[in-house]
N, C-alpha and C positions, 0 to 999 in steps of 0.2 A: 474170307469173302475172295471171290473170284473177279477178273477187274472187266471190265465193260466191253461186249465184242463191237467189231465193226457197226453191225447196223443194230446198235441199241440206241436208245435216243438219250440225249447227253441231260434233257429234261422234261418231266411232265409235269406241266402246270406250273405253278413257282416254287416247283419241286427240282433242285439237282441232282443228282443219280452220279453215285459215286461209287461203284459194281455190284457186281450180283450176288444178291442170298442163296437161292435157289430158282429151279422153275419145276412148271409141273401141268397138267392135261388142262389148266387154265390158262395158264399165263406163265409172269415167270415175277421173280417179287426180287426189287434191286436196294440193296444201304443209300439211303440221300440223305441230304438235305434240307431243310425250311429255311424260308426267306431270311428268319429269327437267326439260325444257328443251330436250330436244336436237331439229333438223330433221328433222322424216321427211317420208317420203311412203305416201300413203294410200292402197290401191287399192279401189275398190267395185264390186263385181261387182254390176250389174243382177238387178236381181228374175226379169223371166222366167226368166232363166238359169238362177236357183235354184233354181224350183220344179223342176227337171228333175235326178231324183238321181243319173242319172250322171255332170252337170255337177258336179255338189256331191264327188261322189267321185274324179272326175279333178283338179279344181282341189288337192282333197286332199293327191292324187301330185302336183300340180307343185307345191304348197305346199314336202312335202318333200322333191322334186328340188332345189329352189331352196337350200334351208337348206344342201344337200352339198357347194355348188360356196366357199359363204363370200363372204368380200367384198375380198378383193383384187382382181379380175378383174372382180367383179359389184356390185351392190347388196345389200348384207349383207339378208337378211332378219332381224326385229327381232322380228316380232309375226305371228300370223294366229289367226282362227277361219273354218272352211272351214266350221262347223255354223251361224251365224249367219241370219239371216232374210235378209239381206244379205251373203254371203259376201266379208269385207276380207283383206286382205294389206298388211304395213307394211313397208318397205325405208327402210334409212338415204336418208336426201336426199344425191348428191349434185351437188357443184356445180357449175354446166358446162353449156356447148351440144351439142347434139347434133352427129353429123360431118355431119348431111343440113342442118343446120339452120347451121351455119360454111360449108360450101363453096355451100349457095344464097345465103349473103347475102357475102360476101367471095370467093367464086371458089372453083378447083381449089389443091390443095396439088400444091406445088414435088415433084420426082423423092425428094430427100433427107427429108422431110416422110413424104410417102407409103411410103417402106421403114422411115423406124422406126416409125409406123402398124402396117404389115406386124408389124413383130414384136411390138408389142404384141398386139394381135390374135390373133396365133399364139399367143402365152403365154398369154392367156387360153383360145384354146379348146383349148390340151393342156391347161389344168388342170380344163375345163370336162371334158371328156372322158376324163381319168384318175377324173373319177368316177363313169364308167358312164353319165356324159350327153351326149347330141348337141341342140345347141341348135334345129335347124333354120328360126331365122327369123332366123338374121342381115342384118342391111340398115343402111341409114346413121342409121334413127330409133332403130337399138337400140342405140348406140356414143353413149356418154354423152367427152365430151374434158375428162377432170378434172384438176386440176393435177399429178396422180401419176402420169399414165397413159391412155389409153384403159376404160371399164368395157362390160362387154356387158350390158345388162340385159332384161326383158321376156321371162323364160322363159313365153310362151303363159296366163298370170294376163289379161293388159292388153294389146291390140291397140290400137295405134296407128293412125287412119286416114293414106293418104298418096295418090299418085295413080294408083301402079301398082295399088292394094286393087281387086281385083272385091268387087260388093256385092251380096246378093240381100235384097230387102224393107228393106235401109237396114242387113243387119249383113255385120259385114265377111269375106269367108271367107277372104280368102287376098292372100299379097304375090307374087306371083308373077316381077317384076323379076329378082330375087335368087336366085329358086331354081333349086336344081341340075336336069339332065333327068332324075334317077331322083326328082325331088320329084314334078317335071311328069305324068312313065309312071305313077307311083304305086308303084313299086318299092321295095323296102327302101332306107330312104335312112340310112344311118352317118354316122362321123365324114368322111368323103372328100365327102359333101354340105355338110356346115358347109366345106370348103377351096374349095369351088369358091360358093359365097355370099361367102366373106373376097375370093376375087379380084375376083367381082364387086364388093363394097363399096370395097374400093380402087382399082379400076378407074373410079369413079362420086370416090372421094378425087380422083382424078389428071386426068380431066378435064370434071367435073361433070355428068357423064348416065350413065348406065346401059350397060352392055356391049350389050345387049340392048334397048334402049328402040327401042319405036314408036310410032304411033297406036293401033293395037288389040292390045287383048288376046291376041288371034288370032295379030296377028303375033308379039307380043313370044314369044308359048310357042313358035311355029314357028323365032323366029331361037335362043333355048336350043335348044332340037334341033337346029338344024342348020348353023345358020350359025356362022362366026367371031366374035369377039367386036369389037366395032368400040373399037380402042383407039388413034382417032385423034389426034394431041397427044402423045400420049409418048414421046418421042424417044428419052428415058434407055432402054438397051438391055438393064441389066440388069435393072430394074424390070419391062419389059414382058417380058422373058424367064420372069420368073417369075410374072407374073400370065396369061400363057400355058399355062405349066404348071397353074396352078392350074384353070384355065378347061376343061381337056381335058374330051371330051363324056362317056369312061368315067370311071367312078370309082376302076378299076386304074390310069390313066395322072396322078395326080393325084400330088402330091408327099404323102408321109404329113406330119401334122401336127406330128408332137417336133421335126423337123429344122426345122421353117421359120422359127422367133423365130434362130436363129442365119443362118440365111441371108438373112434380110431384113436384120441387123445389120449381116452381113459387106459386103451391098450397097451397105449406107448410109455406108461408110467407115469401122466400126471392124469385129473383130477378131470372132470368134464369140459370145463374151459379152460386148465387153467396150464400153467406152461409143461412143456412136455420134455422130459430129462435126454440130454444129450445135446445142449444148445452151442455146444462149444465145438469150434473147428478146429477136425482132421485131416490128418495127412492122407491124401487119395489113396488106394490102394495103386498098383501096376498094372501099367497098360495089358492089355492082350485080349484077340478075341474070342477067349470061352473059360474063362475063368473059372478057378473050382468050387470057389467057396462064397459067399459075396463079400463087399467091400466096406472097410468104416463108411459109418455117416459122412456123406456128404453136407456141408456150410449151408446149400443151396434149400434142404427142405425143412419145410415152417416148421416157427417149434411152439407156435401155439394157432388154434382153432377155433371157431366158437360159429355154433348151427345160426341156421339162417331160417327162418318159414315159408313154407310155399305159399304163393297163391292161389288163388283157389279157382276152377277152371272158368272160362267164361261163357255166357251161353252161347248155346246155336243159331240165337235170332232175337237180336234186340232192337230190329229198325222195323221203321214205319213207312212204305212208299208212298214219295207224295207224289204225284202225277196230277199235269194240266191237262184239261182236254184238250186233246188234237182235231184237227179240222175233218171231218165226216172226211171218211175213209174212201180211194174211187175205188171202180171195181176192181176185184182179181181177177189177177193178171199169174203166169207164171211164178215158180216159186223163188227165193233168194237165192242169191248165192254163198258159198262158206268161205267160213275164214281160215286159212290155215293155221293149228297153233303147236302145243308142244307136248311131251311127255307126260306120264304119270302114273304114283302104282293103282293096281288094282286089287281088288279087298284076297285076301286068302284066308282060311280057314283047314285044318286037319293039318297032320302029317304027309309031308310031301314024300313022294320017292324021288328015288339019284335024281332019274333022267327029267321028273318034272320040276324035280331041285334046281337043279343047275340051268336047263333050258326057260321057266318058269320066274322061278323065283328070282334068280340070279338077273336076270330079263329085267322083271320088273322093280329091283334095286337098280339098276344099273340107271332107268330111263331116268330117274328121278335125281343119280346122282351124277349121272354127267353135266348136268344140266349145272350142276352147284348148289343141292339143296340141303346138304345136310342141316340145316337152322330151319327149325318147323316150331311155333307158337304153338303153344297145347290145347289141346279141347278134349271133349268127354271126361272120364275118369282121371281120377288124381295118379293114377299108374299110369297114365296113355289107352289103357284101352276103352271100348267103348260097344257102347251094345248096336251090330250088327247086324242088320237085315239081308234079304237073301243075295249071294252076289254071284259071278260069273264062278264061281269054284263048283258050282251044280249046275250047268247050262239049261237043264230043265225047269227051275224053281224060277217062281214069278216076287214083287216088288209089289208089296200098297204102300202109296206114297203118301205122303204129310201133307196137310192144306190148311191153309191160312184165308181168311178173306180176301188176301191180295196176291196171293202166289202159292202154289202148289209146289213142294220138293219132292223131282222123285227119285225113287231108291234104286242102287247099283252100283252109280260109277263113283269113282273116289275122286279120280281127273276128267280134263274133257280137252280131246283135241278136236273133235269136230261134230256139229250140228248139224241135219234137215230135218225138214216135215217132205212127208211124201206127198206129191202135188194132187191127191185129195184130201192134205191135211187130217184125213185116221191115222195117222202113224207117228211118230217121231224119233229117227234113230240119233244114236249118240257111240262113238268110240272112247271104249276106257285099252288099258294096256293088250288086253291079247279078246278082249271081246267086240261083241256091238251089242249094243242093248236098243229095243226096240219096245218103244210102250205107245199105249193107246192117250193123248191127246186128255181125252174128254173125263176117264175111270184113273189115269193114273197107273195103269195097273204097267207092268213090264216083262219081259223077256228076254232074255241071254241069248247070245248063240258065240259060241266060241272058237275064235279064228286063227288060232296056232299062238306060238311062242314068241313072239316077235326079238328084236335087240332095242337096240337104242332107234325110238320111235322121233321124228319134229313133225314134221306140218302132216296133214292127214282132211281129203275132204270127198265127200260124197255126190253120187249124182241122185238125183230125184228119178230122172226119167228111164236109166237104165238100172236102176236097186243095185248099185258098185257102192263099194269105198276103197278108197284110194289112198296109202297111206307111202310116206316116204321112211324106211327103214334103213340108218345109216348109210351107204351109196345104194339102194335096192327102191324101186316103189313098185311096192306090190297091188294088186289089183283083185279085191273080195267077192261075192255075190252075196249081198248082205241077209239073205233068205236062207241059206245054206251053210256060210261062212267057207266051202270053197274057193281056193284062190285059182283067180282066169288067168293072171297074165303077172309073171314077176319080169322087171326091166332093171339092169344092174349097169350101172351109171360107169364110168371111166373115174377114178380116182388115185389120191398119190400113198402111199406109204411116209407117215413121219405122225407129226403131234397134231396135226388139225384135221378137218373135217375137210376140206377141198376135194367139191366133189358132192358132197352131200347136197340135196336138195334143200331151199331155204323157204319153198313157195311153190302147193302143188296149185290147179287150178283146173277144171270139167267146161269146157262148154254147156249152156242151159240144154241144151238136145242132147247133151253126152257123147258127140261124134269127136272129139275132141280134148287131148290130156296134154298138159305143159307142168312140165317139171322144172323149176330154173335154178344152178347152181350158178358158185362163181364161177364155172369154165362155160356158160351159155344156159342158156334155156331149149330142152328136150322139149319135140311134141309127139306125139303119137296118135294113130285114128283109134278108136270106139267101135264098137267090143270087139275088133279086128284084133288090136294089138299091134299095126301096122307102123312100120318106123317112116315119122314126116319127117325124120333132121335134126340137125341141132346148130343153134345159131348163135354167136358170139356177139352179141349188140347189147344183149343185159349183164350184168352185173350182179350176183346174189342178192336175198331180201326177195319181198310177194310177189306173186302173178296173179293175172284175174283175166277171163276169156270174156268181154263184149257176148251178149244174149244169142248175136246172128253169127258169131266164130269168126266175124270180120277185121276183129281189132284183137291185139293183146296186149298188156301192160304189164312191165316187169321189169325190176331192178332196182340199185340205189346209183344215180338217180334211176325215176321211173323214166321209162321209153315206151312211146304206142309203137307198135312192131304189125304189121301184118303176116296174114299164114305164112307167108315165104319169106319172112324173115325179114323185110325192111322196113328202115324206122322211117316213122312219119315224125315223131317228134319228142321233143323233150318236156316232162310237167314237173314244175320246181316245187320241191321239197326238200329243202335246204337242210333239215336235220332228219333226213331220215324216212322214210317210209315201213311202215309198221304193220301197213294191214291199207288193200287195196278191193274192190269190187265196183263192178258194172251194176246199173240199175239195169231190170228187166228188159226195157226197149232198147239198153245203149246205149242212151242217148245221154246219159251221166252219167261221169267216173267221181265216186269217191276215195278218198286214202284218206289213212291217220298218220300222223307221226309219231318219231320218237319226243319231239317235244314237246308232245299234250294238244296238235290240231289235229282237225279234221275237215278238209278242205274238200269243197265239189266241184269238177269241171264240168261243163257242155263241150262234149265231147267231139261236134262236127264245128262248133267254133275255136276251138281250143283256147277258151278264156276260162276264167274262175268264174262262178256262179255265188258264192257263201266261202266263209271259213269261220269256223268257230274253234275258240280258243280256250288254255287254262281247263285242261280237261286230265292231264296225265296221260305216261303210252297210254297211245290205242292200242290192241292188239284182236278185235275182232269187229267186223264190220255188217250188214247186211240191209237191203232194202226191203221197205212195203211193196208188195204186189204191186200196189200202183206207180213206185218208182215213185213218189213226192219224201215219204216220209225215209227216213235214214237212221236202224238203231248201230248201237255200236257203245264198245266197253273196252276197257282194258286193267291199270292198277289204282286206277282212282281211289277203292272199288266200287264205281258206279255206273250199272248202265243205264242209256239214257236212249231217247229220241227224240229227232227234231227234223222240222219242218225244212225242208229246202228251198219250199220256193217263200216263206215266211221268213227266213232267215233268223229262226230263233228255237230256241229248245223246248218242247212240247210235254218231255215227261222226264222221270227219272224213277230209280232202284236203285238204296242202299244196298248193295253185296254183301256177302260174310265174308267174300274174299276176292280178287284181281279178276276179272273178267277174261275166258281165253276162246272164248266159242261163242256166238251168236247165229240164232236165227228167227223170222219170223213168218207165222203160219199163211196159208194164201187165204185165208178170208181176211188178214190184218188185226187178226183180237189178243194173238197172243204171242207173247215173245221169250220163246225159251233161250236162256241164259247156260252158259258153261263154264265150271270155276273151276282156277287151278289148284293144284294141288294144297292143300293142308298148309298156310303157313299163321292164323288168326282162329282158325275155328277147326270143328274136326271133321275132314269134309270125307266121311262115308260116303256122303249121296251130296255132289255138285251140279245137278241139272234141276234147277229153277224155272217154273211156268212164270211170267209171269201175264198177269190177263189186263189188258185194254180198257181203259173204259171204253 
């Protein structure tokens, strides 16, 4: 444990910090003490990440996911505050080294110890899967060898830096040496993906190196996809057989995790669930950077294991929307605004070339892991696969919708960052990781347009007037033609080197006429003229957070706290959002300003009088808002996960739709009859298709 640094806090909530345990791209991990004197581990998220509302919402879901597993196979969650200025998580402190540290210091384990370790880890994974979770980041650094057996930690809350990590501007994007082929290809990664990672971790324990280690990242990835694992030095036939089974390239060829604890235990010398030989403590072998052979059995490796049944995959849709009859919609006006949302994976099929693999496959996985998403709730088939419809891997393909009485699910996108209807309402646009999808809202038929292979993407927004898509990709703002997929402009923002995203946009907005583009960062609000791309200046009145432009282009609102600005950068007023704005949008005529907060509220302000009109509470973090064309009704959604429609004049909710996952984008059709809902990446259902059309009565 290292001493606290001068700028480290002394307390996080009621927990006193005693020293540093580690640091990663997400934040820092501290040793702490609870008010009752118990030892705890405190994970404190970086302030820069906390400025992104989508990250906060996902952090909250991951905390909830980690609570489900309990403390027998993991570190028990003690406390958390996802809504804090710097979100934090407190877990029980588990004494013991990581598997990575033990093997690096003392050398590989012998075959019996690896088999017993395999039984314990497989038991832990079975318990995790029984809770409906998939870990997706099992690696030696995430296994603690406690006295009573291995504990699996780090459900994407705080990622540790290691030699096999890829970084972008100092931020951890992913750990590839222990990823499964389907993760690399950005296919659905289910329970079988954890089995592959288990095989890689055990191979490391037995040999001292990963089974696909290579000098460069692209070689590591290529080996995972195409080459057999390097298991040199493993002479035990039973261990080698099990590792080869776990490391099968295709998910369906790997063994089910349910039976693995007994299989590992039996091959270690015991019966199905009985004791495993070698339970007595043995003096550790000599320390060294690269020992020639396995060291004796470590007493921390578990002595017994038992299988755990896996839960059946949940159905994709088990809800019935409830809708109260709203007031008669006013005459249609201009299209709704769009709320910026964050990244998700795009489905991919088939074997990838090296170039496509590095710049598309890695970028796709990066989008998910950079915001901390290695824990996903299972859906689809038991091995994590699912029946895929046409996807963006074939840009000329089309998709067929799934229809019910209340909604239509559009095929194509596994996660959504922005949605927008065309001005005539005949088309709906959505963006995934490297595609623009265009659907006919009436038939549900869709067609993708490939637009390149981006890096880590955060906000995105459409311009209905100019037919443009604008996306923030790390410290760049790119403008795309939605019809051709051609890049129109690329704006590069100043940023700082280091383990933060300072200078990366946290909010994007386009004026309703399409002539002004705004990108908000922690360094200021950047403005450009469209379609020319002329730089209109940078203003430092705002801080990081969402941004919106009024319909007439005369008023902007941005930051934490929200400030209204003129296009010349003059600050006019501050809008009170004490718990931080997570989404913001103007009504079509610019008379109303609505914003959602991290504290689960939606407030509507009169722009002219600068006074609050109405406030809706107890909603969960709001990540997307869009006005009805008439300006009276407001649609929104977030981590609830429920999409809602409010009557801002009557001050009440007039409709709600229970979604299968968190809402990250929302749009209302020009005729006001349809709400398009974009869902986040899978955390409680198989998100191959994450756009829903909700028909209002």
